[in-house]
Residue, then its C-alpha position, 0 to 999 in steps of 0.5 A: m444602600l443601608r442608610t436604615v442600617a446605619r440609622l438604627r445603629l443596629g446592634l442586638l441590644g435594647l436600642l433595637l425595638l423598632v427593628a425587633l418589630l420589623a422582624w416580627r412583621a416580617t416573620p409572623g410567627v413562623f421560622w423562615t424555611l428553606p426549599a424542600g430538599a437535601e439542603s433543608e433536611a440536612l440543617e434540620r438534622v444539624y439542628r437536632e445534632a447541634h441544639p443540645a451544645v447551645f444555651r440561653v445566657e441569663v443574667a441578674e436582670g433575666p434572659r439576655g441572649t444565647g451562647f454555645f459550648v466549644g469544649k467541656d466547660e468552654a464557650l462562646t457568645a456575643y461580648h454585649v450579650v455580657a459585657g459589664k456583667r459579674e453574674i452569668v448562668l448558661y441555661t442548657a437544653a437539658g434543663t441545667r444552670l450553670k455559672a460561668r465568667v468571661v475570661g476573654f473578650s474582643e468589643p471590635r469583634d463582639l466575641a466574648y469566651l466563657k468559662a462554666e462551673g461545670e461541663g456542658p452536655r457536648a461542644l460544636p466544632l469550629g468552622p471551616l478554614t474558608p468562607p462560605r459562599p453567597g447563596e449557602a444555606v445556614l442555620h442559626i440557633g438562639n432564644g429570639r421572641g422568647e422561644f428556647l433554642a429555636p432554629r432559623y433557616g436563612r442564606v448567606l448574602r454577602l461576605e465583608a459587610s460593614p453596614s454601621p460604624f456602631l457595629p464590628q466591620g467585616l461582618v457576613e450579612t444574611s438572610l436569617p430572621l434573627a430577633p433581640g435574644d438571638s444575639g451570641g448564637p451559633v450560625l452552622n453550616r450544613e456540616g454542623r460546623v460554626l461559621g460564626v456568632a450572631v451579633a446584629i440585626g437591621a432592615t436594609e432596602e433590599g429587606f431584612r438581614g441578619y449579620f454574624t461575626p465570621l469564625f473561619g480563619w480567626e483561630r489566633t483570635l480564639e485562642a488569645l480570647r481563651a488566654g484572657l484577651e481584653e480588647s476594647w473599643p477605643y472610646l472618647g467617653l462621650r454621652g449624647p454627642r450630636g452633629l451641630t446642624p444648622e437648626l440646633a446651632r441656632e437653638l444654641n447660639l453657636p456656628p453650625g458644623g462639627v460635633l457637639v460634645g454633649e456630656v462628658v463622662p467622668g473619668g474618660a478620655a475626653h474628661r482627662a482631656g479637659l473637654r466640656g459639655l452641656e452639663s458644664g454650664g458654660v459654652p460646650d466644646v464642639i469637635l471639628e477634627v480627628n487627626g485632621v479629618p473633619v466630623n460633622a455627625f456622631e457617625d463620622l466622629l465614631r468611625e474616626v475614633r474606631r480607627y485607633r486603639v485604646g492607648d493611642r493618642v489622637r488630636l482633636t481639632v475643638r471649638r470653644g466659643g470663638q476660639v478654635f485649638p487642638v486637643e491631645v486625647v489618649l483613647a481609653p476603654f468606656p469608663g467604668r466598663 
């Protein structure tokens, strides 16, 4: 059902120009709206009251995404908006710029907790303890399509959605017409409480979808982020691994099957374990299994690695030329992050 989502790898990163264009065509210059009535009026009122607490995230390269205050000088955004960024500026609705830093993050949940060098205009209340119902109307505030703190309206479609191994699992799927620049913005209910943080967009067979990381029931996680939690995805430290299809195998004169290592990133887990990539100049390694589970595509490899945590040891079955042998790898954050 979500083959297109997996193929595009979703995520509100620079990779999503194609999906962004799909979103633009689906929403030609106007906001999606809800039917007139009490529900729509309630969300419009929420927008008027809430948008001063939302800001645009700016980094050295320029505008990057969205975030929102949850305390007088504390804020939340999506981790991929600020990952690896030393200089972060929060541009508020009042036109002020506040420097900020990351105090905690969870890459598997795509959340980052920020501390600002100054007070925000107001804070948004974090959401109910119970999840929303499918069909419930929601509002997002963000900076997509070059618009500053714009409202987007939609509905909750599905809870516990896991559309791609490239994304956090257990997301909430909505009809919100999000676009690059909206990442990190709040998704609010009609009571004005934050249900979650926008993290991904994509096109499915049922239509365009926006996804958010839920915050309901995650109080301990948020407290851990505030206290300085740094939780990274586990990585092998590879660039460009590819499933060794029959066509690619013929091109490289290798047996088909498994995942071609590609480039081994210096300092990463695969590098420390002695794996060889195409850049080595010799016969590249092919990963056949992760802890006994066969892998034949990058998505397979990613899914199996992400079953574990940073610091865990996994056993890879590797083919190098005519030899097949085990390699023990200690998983680590992506090198340099």
